[in-house]
C-alpha positions, 0 to 999 in steps of 0.5 A, a space after each residue: 107843061 107840068 101843070 098842063 100834064 097834071 090837069 090832063 092826068 086829073 081830068 082823065 080820072 087816073 090815080 095821080 099818085 100812082 102815075 107820078 110813081 110810074 113817071 118817076 120810075 120811067 125816068 130812071 130808065 134813062 139814068 146814066 152813071 159813069 165811074 173809074 171802077 165799077 164793082 159789081 157785088 158788095 160781098 167780102 171781096 167786093 167790099 174789101 176791094 171797094 175800100 182799097 180802090 176808093 181810098 186810092 182813087 178818091 171820092 165817087 170814083 168807085 161805084 158799088 152795085 149791090 141790091 142787098 140791104 144787109 151784108 152777112 158774114 157767111 162763115 158764121 152760118 155753121 156756128 148758127 146752125 149749131 146754136 153757138 151764134 145767132 143770126 143777128 150776130 152775122 150781119 151789118 147793114 150794107 151802108 155800115 160796111 161799104 166805104 164812104 168814098 165809094 158810091 153805092 147803087 142799091 140795084 142789081 146787074 141784069 146785063 153785062 156789055 163788056 164791048 161797050 164797057 157798060 152794065 145795065 141794072 134792073 131799074 134800067 140804069 146804065 153804068 159806064 166804067 173804065 174798069 170793071 171788077 166782078 164780085 157777084 159771089 154765087 147763086 143758091 139754086 134750091 129750086 134745081 132740086 125738086 121738092 126741096 123748097 117745099 120741104 124747107 117751107 114746112 114750119 118745124 119741118 125736118 129739112 134744113 140748110 145752113 147756106 141761106 139766112 132764110 133757112 139757117 135758123 131751121 138747122 138748130 131746130 132740126 138738131 133739137 127736134 130729131 129723136 131718132 132715125 136717119 140724119 142725112 147731110 149732103 154735098 151737091 154736084 156743083 162748085 160750092 162756096 166754103 166746100 168744107 161747110 157741109 162737113 162742119 155742120 155734119 160734125 157739129 150735129 153729131 157732137 150735139 147728138 152725143 151731148 144730148 144723149 141721143 146719138 145711139 138712136 140716130 144714124 148719121 150719114 154724109 152723102 157727097 157728090 165728090 169722090 173724096 171726103 175732102 179735096 186735100 189729101 193731107 186733111 182728108 187723111 185726118 178726117 177719115 179717122 174722125 168719121 170712123 171713130 164717130 160711126 158716120 157713114 160716108 157715101 161718095 159720088 151720091 148726089 141729091 136729086 129730089 126731096 119728097 117732103 110728104 113722105 120724108 124721103 130723099 132721092 139720090 143718084 149714083 154719079 158713076 151710074 146715073 141710072 141708079 137711084 137711092 131712096 133714103 128715109 130721113 128724120 132730118 135732112 141737111 141739104 146743100 143746094 147746087 150753086 152757080 154764078 148769077 144768071 145775069 153773069 152766065 148769060 154774058 158768054 163773052 165773060 164766062 168760061 164753059 163752067 159759067 164763071 168769069 174767065 180769068 187768068 188764075 195768076 193775075 185774076 184779069 179777064 183773058 179777053 177784056 184787059 179792063 175786067 177783073 174778078 174776085 171771090 166765088 164768081 171767078 173762074 180761078 180753080 181755087 176753093 171758094 172761101 172768104 179767105 181766098 178772096 182776102 188773099 186775092 185782094 192785094 193781087 187784084 188791087 195792085 194789078 187793077 191799078 197797074 192796068 189803069 196806069 197802062 203798066 204790066 201786071 206783076 202780082 200773082 195769086 197762088 191759089 191760097 184758100 183756108 177752111 177752118 174745119 169745125 169738128 165739134 163744139 170745141 175743136 177745129 182742123 185748120 186747113 190751108 192750101 194752094 192751087 196744087 192742093 198742097 198745105 200752105 199753113 200759117 202756124 208752126 204746129 200740125 194743123 191737121 189735128 183737132 185743136 181748141 185754140 183753132 176753134 176759138 180763133 174761128 169762133 171769136 177772132 175771125 169775125 173781128 178780123 173780117 169786120 174790122 180789117 178785111 172789109 176795110 181793105 187792111 187784111 190781105 190774108 195770112 201770107 205776111 204772118 206765115 212768112 214771119 212764123 216760118 222760122 218756127 216751123 222746123 219741127 211741127 208736132 
């Protein structure tokens, strides 16, 4: 049969190598995989959970679905933007970080079918699961702001962004190239991962301008779509004096809606009066794109809430309708700040609750909304913000963490990457709750 097919193909004049590739590709349309647990997404939360689950369930019981060949430690991107780290410091290959007992499918999800317990991939594969963990992270929608992608594509241009490995190196170039005029930093009208990052690069840039003796020639502006400088008042009260001392202009409820790179103009809308627009000339523009859950996920209306995130119980991280589906990290609809630290704190809760669900037992573990944001305020200082669902401080160390500290900067720059690679991704780091409890005896008199 195969010989006859080969002769027919040769006789018909087709390029046989091309047809063989097509036949091979078409066969994958019928590939079916089955697993105990399917983890969609190999980011921080997905990788940590794959390590925990595969260690418990055994070899090839867990499938990780992710198309990327590199895993980035994204909290390092602000330091790369300030020239303190290089892009090659921020990633490892996906093969290096995924657990050996899990099976990696290098593909992307294009269709979720929770009623049939299946996920379809871009190559046409179908994956059947007993339990699904959604850990897709967020999608960067640079294309939603007209002119932004064009501006980012200009060699040695004036527009940059720390949020993508494709653009993060442009940030330090912009800091070095600007000599005067307006340096504008934005925060979009959408949920974002690491919501403190747009401010971090703002403070790093302002410090850099001072170090290079050109601060007096540069106006520094922060245009944020939020009504506040920072969502947790305890830390916002500490940041406002820093902003005022450094003569940084802050405009709240101001959202970037268009970039005109040929004129170096950014257009903003007043979110309280949408018909009111502002045109601002820039010599440097740091743009944060609007973000959302991936399109494949938001298309599945059974899985997501009105905002487009996985509709989970905020305490158990279990889906409100499908009891064999959980979410972790940025794509989850839990109302916590979207940070890697949140995923770390969620991971023991999600793990124990998933194991309980697999065994038909009630869920007992609860996530308190813990999030952490090391607010880098320059080249040698950090305010370590830690808080819960109620936006109340949930601090680890027996010191006043709403103050700029060099010790916290060293922890952010040197210690946290090691913790991430060595402990979190291998499933051993569950957030600082245990450390917080141990150090609580020293917290009677913070100063």
